C-alpha positions in Angstrom: 100.2 119.7 113.4 99.1 122.3 116.0 97.1 125.3 115.1 99.4 128.2 114.1 99.5 131.0 116.7 99.5 134.6 115.4 102.8 136.4 115.2 103.7 139.9 114.2 105.2 139.7 110.7 108.0 141.7 109.2 107.2 143.8 106.1 106.9 141.8 102.9 105.5 141.8 99.5 103.8 138.5 100.4 102.5 139.2 103.9 100.0 136.4 103.9 102.6 133.7 103.1 105.1 135.1 105.5 102.5 135.3 108.2 101.7 131.7 107.7 105.4 130.8 107.8 106.1 132.7 111.0 103.0 131.2 112.7 104.0 127.7 111.8 107.6 128.2 112.7 106.5 129.3 116.2 105.1 125.8 116.6 108.3 124.0 115.6 107.5 123.4 112.0 110.4 124.1 109.6 109.3 126.2 106.6 110.5 127.3 103.2 108.9 129.3 100.3 108.0 127.7 97.0 108.4 129.5 93.7 106.2 129.3 90.5 105.5 125.7 89.7 105.3 125.0 93.5 109.0 123.9 93.6 111.9 125.1 95.8 114.2 127.9 94.9 117.4 126.8 93.1 121.0 127.2 94.3 122.5 130.6 94.4 125.7 131.1 92.3 128.0 130.3 95.2 126.2 126.9 95.7 125.7 125.8 92.1 126.7 122.2 91.5 127.4 121.8 95.2 130.3 124.2 95.0 129.5 125.2 98.6 130.6 121.7 99.7 127.5 120.9 101.6 124.1 119.2 101.2 125.0 117.1 98.2 121.9 116.5 96.1 119.9 117.9 99.1 120.2 114.4 100.8 121.7 115.6 104.0 122.3 119.0 105.6 125.9 119.8 105.2 128.4 122.5 106.2 127.2 125.1 103.8 126.4 128.3 105.6 124.6 130.0 102.7 122.0 132.3 104.3 119.6 132.0 101.4 116.7 129.6 100.7 119.0 127.6 98.6 118.8 123.9 99.4 115.1 122.9 99.2 113.9 120.9 102.2 117.4 121.3 103.9 116.9 125.0 104.0 113.6 124.8 105.9 113.8 126.7 109.2 111.9 127.7 112.3 114.1 130.7 112.9 112.0 133.9 112.4 115.2 135.9 112.0 116.1 133.7 108.9 112.6 133.8 107.6 112.5 137.6 107.6 116.1 138.1 106.7 117.2 140.2 103.6 118.6 137.0 102.1 115.1 135.5 102.0 113.3 138.7 101.0 113.7 138.1 97.2 112.3 134.5 97.6 109.3 135.7 99.5 108.6 138.3 96.8 108.5 135.6 94.2 106.9 132.9 96.4 103.5 131.4 95.4 103.2 129.0 98.4 104.6 127.9 101.7 106.1 124.4 102.2 107.3 122.6 105.3 109.7 119.7 106.0 107.5 117.0 107.6 110.4 115.0 108.9 111.8 118.0 110.6 108.5 118.5 112.4 108.3 114.8 113.5 105.6 114.1 110.9 104.8 111.9 107.9 102.5 113.0 105.1 100.7 110.4 103.0 100.0 112.4 99.8 96.9 111.0 98.1 96.9 112.5 94.6 93.5 111.6 93.3 90.0 110.3 94.3 91.0 106.6 93.8 93.9 106.9 96.1 91.8 108.7 98.7 89.2 105.9 98.6 91.9 103.3 99.1 93.3 105.1 102.1 89.9 105.3 103.8 89.7 101.5 103.8 93.4 100.6 104.3 94.8 103.2 106.7 93.9 104.4 110.2 92.1 107.7 110.4 94.2 110.7 111.2 94.3 114.5 110.4 93.5 115.2 106.8 94.1 118.2 104.6 92.3 118.8 101.4 94.5 119.3 98.3 93.7 120.4 94.8 93.2 116.8 93.6 93.1 114.7 96.8 94.1 114.8 100.4 97.2 114.8 102.7 96.9 112.4 105.6 99.3 113.5 108.4 100.6 111.1 111.0 102.8 111.7 114.0 106.2 110.0 113.5 108.9 110.0 110.8 110.1 107.6 108.1 112.1 107.7 104.8 110.2 109.4 102.1 109.1 107.4 99.0 107.3 108.3 95.8 104.7 106.2 94.0 104.3 103.5 96.7 100.9 102.9 95.1 99.2 104.6 92.2 98.6 108.2 93.2 100.3 107.7 96.6 103.5 109.4 97.8 105.1 109.4 101.3 106.7 112.7 102.4 108.6 112.7 105.7 112.4 113.0 106.0 114.4 114.7 103.3 111.2 116.0 101.6 108.8 118.9 101.6 105.0 119.2 101.5 102.9 122.3 100.7 101.1 123.8 103.7 97.4 123.9 102.8 95.9 124.6 106.2 95.7 123.0 109.6 93.3 120.2 108.4 90.6 118.4 110.3 90.6 115.4 112.6 92.9 114.1 115.3 96.5 113.3 114.4 97.4 109.7 115.2 100.7 107.8 115.4 102.4 106.7 112.2 101.0 103.1 111.6 102.7 100.0 110.3 100.4 100.1 107.4 102.2 103.3 106.1 105.7 102.0 106.9 104.9 98.8 105.0 104.1 100.8 101.8 107.8 101.5 101.6 108.8 97.8 101.8 109.8 96.7 98.3 109.3 93.1 97.1 112.0 91.3 95.2 111.9 92.4 91.5 110.0 90.0 89.2 111.9 88.4 86.4 109.0 89.3 84.2 105.5 90.7 84.9 102.4 89.1 83.5 99.5 91.2 84.7 96.8 89.4 82.8 97.7 85.8 83.5 99.2 83.7 86.3 101.8 81.0 85.6 101.3 77.8 87.6 104.0 75.4 88.7 104.1 72.3 86.5 102.9 69.1 88.0 105.7 66.9 89.1 103.8 63.6 88.6 103.0 60.9 91.1 101.0 61.2 94.3 100.6 64.7 95.9 102.6 64.6 99.1 99.7 66.3 100.9 97.8 63.0 100.5 94.3 64.6 100.6 92.6 67.6 99.0 91.4 68.5 102.5 94.9 69.5 103.5 95.2 71.8 100.5 91.7 73.3 101.1 92.5 74.0 104.7 95.7 75.8 103.6 94.0 78.0 101.1 91.2 78.8 103.5 93.8 79.8 106.2 95.6 82.0 103.6 92.4 83.7 102.6 91.6 84.4 106.3 95.1 85.8 106.9 94.8 88.3 104.1 91.2 89.4 104.8 92.0 89.8 108.6 94.9 92.1 107.9 94.4 95.6 109.2 97.9 97.0 108.5 100.8 96.1 106.1 98.5 94.8 103.4 101.2 94.7 100.7 103.6 92.8 103.0 100.8 90.4 104.2 99.7 89.5 100.7 103.3 88.8 99.5 104.1 86.8 102.7 100.9 84.8 102.3 101.6 84.0 98.6 105.1 83.0 99.6 103.9 80.7 102.3 101.3 79.0 100.1 103.8 78.4 97.3 106.5 77.1 99.6 104.0 74.5 100.9 102.0 73.7 97.8 104.0 75.0 94.9 106.3 72.2 94.1 103.9 69.3 93.8 101.6 70.9 91.3 98.4 70.6 93.3 97.5 74.3 93.0 95.0 75.2 90.4 93.8 78.5 88.9 90.8 78.3 91.1 93.0 78.3 94.2 95.0 81.2 93.0 91.9 83.2 92.0 90.6 82.8 95.6 93.8 84.3 97.0 93.7 87.1 94.4 90.1 87.8 95.3 91.0 88.0 99.0 93.8 90.4 98.3 91.7 92.6 96.0 89.0 92.8 98.7 91.7 94.6 100.8 92.4 97.2 98.0 95.2 95.5 96.1 95.1 95.7 92.3 95.1 92.7 89.9 98.5 93.9 88.7 100.0 94.0 92.2 98.6 90.5 92.9 100.2 89.1 89.8 103.5 90.8 90.5 103.5 89.5 94.1 102.7 86.0 92.9 105.5 86.1 90.3 108.0 87.5 92.9 107.1 84.8 95.3 107.7 82.1 92.7 111.0 83.7 91.7 112.1 83.8 95.3 111.3 80.0 95.7 112.8 79.1 92.3 109.5 77.8 90.9 
C-alpha cells in the first residue's frame, strides 16, 4: 500500500477520517466508513432485503445505483465526489473508522488476531508489509484471492469481497502473495470423526509385510519427515499430502506403528501445525484411502 498523498478535504464533522479516505482513494484504494462496532453501514430503506435488485448478500456488485454507503465492501470507492457527497455525509458524521476493500486495491490482508497467530506467521509466511492492530497484526501482500475466515486459529484472510480497517501505512516492503497464504484456503476432505488426542492405526492384515524389510519403511518415514520439514510454503497442504502418501504406501499392511506416526506429527508440529490439525489431517487421509 503506497503512502497516502495529502488532498484538500471537503467540510466534514469527521475531518480526520475523511482526510484519510481521500488520501487513500487518490492512490487507488477503495474506501468506506465504518460505524460503531467497526462494521459497515446497513442498507437504506430502498435497498432493504435486496429490494434494489443488486449486490445480493453483498457477494457481487450489482445494478443498484444507490448513491449511499449502503452495500458494505461493494460500496467502497475511490471517487472523491462520492466520498464527499451529501449521500455519504451522514455516514461520515457517525463513522468511527475507515475501511478499505483489499481485493479492489489488488491486495490481500492476512489478519492475525492475537500474539500466537503473529508468532506462527513469523515462522510460516514470507515477510511483507505489516500493520499493528489492537490485538495483533495485518500482513499485507500484493495480489488477490478469495477471502476466508478462520483458516487457522486467530487467522483470517481478507481480499476480494471483504473489507479491512485502515490502521496506517505499516512498515516493511510489500511482497507478492505467496503460495503459503493461498494454501491456507485449501480445505481438506472432512473427517468422518475427529479424535484430537489419539490416532487410529490400520489393523494388521497378517502375513509377511509386502515391504519385505524394515529398512524400506524406515526410508519412507525419513523421506516423509524431510518433505515436511523442508517445506517453506503451503505447510497445511504439504502435511496432508505427505500423510496421504505414507498411508497409501504403508497403511494397508499394518506395518506402521505409533512411533512412526509420532515422528510425522513431530515434524509437522515443528512447522507450526497443531496436534489437532495433525490428527485431523491423518484421519482425513485415512478416510480418503478407505482405511
